C-alpha positions, 0 to 999 in steps of 0.5 A: 613105205617100209619101216627102218628095220625092214629097209636096212634088212632089204639093203643087206639082202640086196648087197648094198650094205654088209652085215657088218655095216648094218650092225651099228644102224640096227643098234641105233634103231634098237636104242631109239625103240627102247624105253628110256629106262633101258639105254644103259643095257643097249650101250653095254650091248654096243660096247660088247659088239665093238670089243669094249668092256663086255668083250667076252660076249658073243659078237656074231651069230652064225645061222645055218639052214639045212635042207635034206641034210645039206647046208644051204645057208651059212651066214655070219651076222653081227648080233644086233642084226641077228636079234632084229631078224630073229623074229622074222625067221619062219618056223621058229616058235616064240619059246625058241626065239625067247631061248635065243634072246636069253642066250644072247643076253647072258653072253653065251657062246657056242651052239644055242639052237639046233632044230631038225626034222626027220627030213633033214631040214633044220636051223642051227644058231651058234654064237661066236 
């Protein structure tokens, strides 16, 4: 049996859940996994995603994947889903993942990662 995160991502991939529907589920899973000293930060993140007191924070991440210079993937996902899926993106270094996490935590907007090789293959992440 898969862990709850994998199950939610599988349901999104199969189209049985939308990214917007998966967001609150992933927030709950994140809050459950956090040490007891951090629930306030998780609540602030949920408030921001719901347009609450942290409404200035980005609510969505746009993930673009390019192959030979052509955009083959263009996803707009809630930040909570993006945070969980980030560690599962192949080809991203631990430093790149840390940089994206830091940008999300700091409330950044706009392009936060743009990696491209000589063949035109790459990934771009934009916070909206």
